[in-house]
N, C-alpha and C positions, 0 to 999 in steps of 0.2 A: 786741459781747458775745460772748465765747468760751464755749461750752457743751460740757462734757465729759460724755458719757453713759456711765455705768459699769454693767455687768451683772456682779454678783458671781459667784463660782465656785460651781458645783453639785458636791457631792461625788459619789463613785462610787455610783450608785444603780441600781436595776432599770431605770429609764427613761433613764439617761444613755447607755446602749449604748457605753460607753467602749471595752470590749474588742472589740466587734464593729466599731466604726468604724475601728479600726486595719487591718482587712482591706481597706478601701477608701481608706485614706490620709486620713481626715477626723478632725477634732478634736472636733466637737460635733454633736449631732443637728440643732439648729436655732438660729437667731439670736433675740435678744430682741425679739419682735414689739411688745410694749408700749412699749419705749423708742423704737424707730424710728417708731412711730405718734405718740408724744408729740413727737418731734423735728419731725414734720410740722406740729404745732400751734404751734410756736414761730415768732417773726418770721423771715421769709425772709432778712432781712439779717444775722441772727446767724450766726456760724460754729459749726458743729457737728462733733463728732468722737465716734465710738463706740469704747469699749474693752470688749470682752467677755472677761472674765478666764478664760473656758473655752477660749479659743483664742489669747490673747496676754497679755502682761504689762502691768501699769500702771507706767509709768515716772515718774521725778521730772520729766522734761521735759513729760509730759502734764499734770501737776498745775500746773506753772509756767505753762503756756499758758492754763489754764482760769480764767475769772472765776467760774464756778459749776459745781458737779458735780451732775448729776441721777442718782439711783439708783432702780432698780426691782428688786424681788426677791420671791421666794416664801419660804415658811417654811423650806424645806430649805436655803436659802442664808444663814440667819441668821449663822452663824459668819463667813463671808466678809464679810458686811455690816459687822459690828463692825470688822473689820480695815480695810476700805475707809474707813469713817468716821474711824478713828484716823489713817490716812495723810492724809486731807483736812485734818484738824485740824492735823497737824504742818506741812502746807504752807500753812496759812492760807487755805484755800478753803472758801467757804460750800457747804453741802450741802442739796439739795432732794430729798425722797424721796417715792415713791409706789408703788403696786402692792399686791398682796394682803397681803404681810407687814406693811407699815406700816399699812394700813387696819385690820388686825385687832389689832395690838399696838404702835401708835406710841408708847405711853407707856414702852416699854422702850428707846427710843433717844434718850437725852438729847443726843447729839452732832449731831442733825439741826437745821438752822436753820429749814427750812420743810417742812411736810408737805402734799402734794397728795393727799388721800385720795379714796376712792371712784372715780368715773369721771372721767378727766381732761378729757373734753369739757365737763364742768360746773365743775370746780374749778380747772383750770389758767387759764382766762381771767381770773378775778378776781385771781389771784396776779400774772399778767402786768400787769394794770392797776395794781395796788398797787405793783408793782416799778417801773413807769415813773414813778409819782408819788412814789416814794421812801419808801413806808410799808407794806411787806409785813408781814403778821402771821404768827405761827408755824404756824397750822393752817387749812387750807381743806378743808371737808367738806360733804357734802350728803346728804339723805335721798331725793333724787329720782334718777331713772334717765335716762340720756342717750338722745337720739334718734340712732340709729346712722347715719341718712342724712347726718348732719353729720360723721361720722368721716372724716378724710382718708386718702389713700393713703400707706402707710408710706414712709419715705425709704430705699429699698433700697440706694441708692448708698453709704450709710454702712457697709454690711456687707461684710466680706471673703469673698466668695462661696466661694472655694476651700476654706474650712475646714469647710463644713457639708454634711450629708447630705440635708437637706430644708429647705424653706421653709414658713412659716406664713401662714395667712389666717384671718380671723375673719368669719363670716357673721352669727352671732347671739349674743346674751347672754341668760341667764336660762333657767329650766327649769320646766315646768308641774307637776313632781312635788314631793313634800315629804318626802324621805328624811331621817330625824331626824339622821343623822350627817354630812350633806353641807352644806357652807357656801356652795354655789353660790347658793342662793336668798337667803341672808342677805346676800351681796355684790351679787348681780345681779338678784334678784327672781324672781317666779314667771312673769310674762308674758314669753314670748320676744320680744325686740326684734331686728329684722333689718335688714341692709343691702339696698338694691335690687340686683337682679341685675346692672344695668349697673355698679354700683360694684365688684362682685366681678370682672366681666369687665375693668374698667379695671385692677384690681390685677393680674390675670393677664397682661394685655397688657404692663404695666410689667415684670413678671418675665420675660416672654418676650423683650421688647426688651433687657433687661438680660443676656440670654444663659442664663437658667435653663432646664434641660430635664429636671430630675429630679422627685422626688416633692414634693407639697405637702400639708401637714397642715392641715385645717380644725379649729381649736382649740376649736370650740364644745363646750360641755359636753353638749349634746344637739342634734345637727343637726336631728333630726326633731321638735323642739318645736312647730314650725308647719308641719305636713305640707302644708297647702293651698298656701302660698306656695312651699314647696320644690318641689312637683310642678308647679305652674302656671308658675313663673317661673325659679327658679334652675337646676334640673336641665335643662330644655330649653335654657337659655342655655349651660350647660356642655357639653352634647352638641354643640351647634352649634359652640362655640368650639374644641373639640378636633379637629374635622375637619382632617386633613392636617397636624397638628402632631406633632412628635416629643416623646417623653417624656411627662411630666405624668400620673402616677398619683396619685390622691387617697386620703387616709385621714381618719378622723374618729371621733367618739364619738356614740353613740346609745343609746336605751333598747331593751329586749328586744322591745317591741311592734313594732319594725321588721319582725319575722318575720310579723306579721299582715297585712302589706300587700304582696302579690306584685308589684303594678305599681310600687310605690315601690322595692322591691329591684331590680327589673329596670332601672328608670330610673337608680338610683344606679350600678349596674354599667356601664350604657351611658355614663354621664357620666364614668367613669374611677375610681370609688371601688373600691379593691382590698382595703381592710381597714377594720374598724370595731371600736372598743373599746366593750365593753358591761359595765356593772356588774352582774354576776351575783350577787355577794356570798356567797350560801350556798344550798344545796339544802334547808335546814331552813325549812319553812313558818312555824313558830312564831317563828323569829328574824327572818324577813322582816316578819312582821306586827308584831313588837315595835318595829321602827324605821320603820314606815310605808312600806316598800318595796312598795306595793300593786301596782305594774305588773308585779312578778315573781311575784305570787301566783296560785295556781290555774291553772297552765300547765305543760306539759312543756317545761322549758327546754332539755333536751338536744335534743329534736326541733326547737325553735325555732332553736338554734344551727346545726343541720344544714341547715335551710331556707336560712339566710343563706349558709352555705358553698356550697350547691348553686346559689345565685343568683349566685355569682362573687365573694364577698367573704370574706376571712379574718376570723374573729372572734377578737379579743383580749379577754381577760376579767379583770375585777377581782373578787377574792374576799376575804372578811373572816371571821376567827374571833375569838371572844371576846364574842359576844353573851350576854346574860343567860340566854337559853334554850338555849345550846349545851351539849352534854354531851361526854364523852370519845369517844363514837361519831361525833361531828361531824367529827373529823379524817379518819377513814376515808371518810366520805361525801363530803367536799369533794374529796379526792384521787381518789376513784372517779369523781365527776362530771367532773372535769377530764380524766381519761384517756378516759372514754367519749365525751365531747363532741368530742374532737379540738381543744380550745382549746390551741394550741401555746404561745402567749405568755400565761401565766397568772400574774398578779400576785396574790400572797396576802399579806395583812397582818393584824396584830392591830388590833382595833377601837380607834380613837382618837376623841377628842371635840374637834373644832376650836372655838375660841372663836366665839361668835355663833350656834352651831347649837342646835337644840332639845335635842339630846343633851347638850351642854355644860351647858345650863341645868338640865336634869333631874338630871344627876349632881352638879352643884355644890350643888343644893338637898339632895341626899341625902348630901353629904359624901364623894363618891367620886372626886374629882379629885385627880391627882397634879401633878407638874411640867408645864411646857409641853411640848406635843407636838413631836417632832423634825421632822415634815414628810416623813420618809423612810418610804415605805410598807412596806418590807421589811427594816427593821433590827431587828425583833423587840422593839420597845419599844411601850409604851402609856402614855397619860397618865390612865388610869382605873383604879379598883380593880374588878377583875372579880368576878363571882359565883363562877366557877370558881376553884379554887386557882391562883395565879399560876404556880407552877412546873409544874403539870400543863398549864396553857395554853401556856406557852412550849415545853415538851417536845413537846406535840402539834403545835404550829405548826412546830417544826423537823422533825418527822417528815413533815409534808406536803411541805415543800420538799425534803427528802432524797429522798423518793419521786418526786415529779413531775419533778425535774431530774436524777435519776440517768440516765446515758446510755441504758441499755436502755429504760427507760420513756419518756424524752423522745423518742427516735427512733421508738419505736412509735407515739407520739402524732402525730408528723408524718405517718406513714403513714396513720393513721386519718383525719386531716384531708384528705390528698391523695386518698384514696379517695372522699370526699364532694365535694370541691371541683370545681366546673365553671367554668373560666376563661371570662369573657365573650368572645364572638366579635367582638372589636374589632381593627381593623387598627392595629398599633403600628409607628411608625418610630423608630429609635434612631440617635443620632449617634455619631461616633467616640469621643468622650470617655466616653460611657456604656458602650459596648461594651468599651473599654479597662478601665474601672473594674470591670465585671463579670468580665472575664478575669483581672485581677490578684487580685480577691477569691477567685475559684475556685482559682487557683494557690496562694495563701496558705492556703486552707482545706485543700488537698491535703496541704501540709506540716504545718500546725499541728494539724489534726484527723485526717487520714488516715495520717500517718506517725509523728509523735511524740506524738499525743494519746492519752489513756486510752480515748477512744471510737472508735479507728480501726476496730475490727471493725464497730461499728454504722454508722460513716460509710460504709464501702464497701458494706455490705449495703444501706443505704438508697439510696446513689448508684446502684447498678446496678439495683435494683428500680425506681426512678424512671426511669432511662434507658430501660429496656425496656418498662415498662408505662405511664408517664405522661411521655414525653419533653418535652412542651410546658411542663411545670411544673418542669423540672429546675433552672432558675435560682432559683425560689422555694424548692425543697427545699434547695439549697445555702445560701441566705440564712437559712433557719430553722435549719440546722445551725450556722451561725455565731452566730446569736442564742443558741443553747443554750450555746455556749462562754462568752459574756458572762454569761448568767444563772448558770451554775455558779460562775464566778469571784466574782461579787458575793455569792452565797449563802455560799460558803466563807469569804469575808472578813468579812462583816457579821453573819452569823447563827450559823454553826456553831462 
């Protein structure tokens, strides 16, 4: 059996980092972890081939080779999914589909032969059994949640390593919180389920043996959902594993209460976590209460962000406007919060209601739902009817982005962050390829940002300030300046 695993194209988005990746000669931020994990669940005797449309083309020869095509996708990839399915039909190849997009809206894809919904550890085996007996059915779904101790190591050898800036690992699924607009609990449950520490170490060993020496993103929606196991097992294992190894900085997602646990922050930094994405959402307490974001209430979130920065981790933040309790003054407050906190990478989007969430159900009952959501966090669209006038909301949204990503404001925010940031005292070894990539990225930034860019004045001002006052973090400063170039390009194309 020849299995062609296809990952549809992701459009230019905030998180695609398309324009930043060009500085280091990469095509995509990371490979499709879900697909290569599913590949490891398929019979070992089957032939498997991965086509990631974000780094390569799908050819007629690929489809002629395949007996079946497996597709996994997120909502933002919907357009590319339709195109892939059409090509498979033209080639006469059966399509097997799974992942978040299909689990949420499988009824929108009539061209798929078999849906493997929810978690593949549970729904893929019955499909394989039925396929072997010659009687597979159209839909395989479950209300249960998988035991992650049974999840295999992804088949990294299917990936063309040279095209990617980072690799992905998953430690846990599920989140203990109940934010009304988030579909994580609808898809993966409230109780965090985890892999054993030795499973994670085995995955890292495979990556290391494969030759990977760069960053690794833990894709968990909330890494600290089970703090006890994290502190007792995983972090000590990571600290031991990184001893004497080159490269390997980690990033992840967590909730703001990370700032409440000093020892946890110290352990994460010692284990190699250099950045963490946190859903801040809004400084408006009434809006946080409106959507059940209880973990963010009654706390000084700017102070919390700075605690995490001083512990040695950059905070990337998610923000939302368009809550029922938002007012025109909210736009200024969000922009002011971002600037004062030193959250350099700040994703701001309009409130959307993903299917399956409590917010979706509430607004559907109230008759306030529009067309399907795009899945793009910063394209200025929403699938809900807001309380605020829609044009006022969109104009306020644009004003935030224009402000926080204008060169002068953005570069000042980098400086605000670097003044707080205390890099962990960890001995790092770098190999030649990493040093070469950093060097090329710097030279390209000099030309693109420092010579021909609109921000050249801010670029050199920040460069020399960092060089003389914080020289150890100069590579990070250059990286953030490159990120800013990408963010401005995306915002100019998609929102303004």
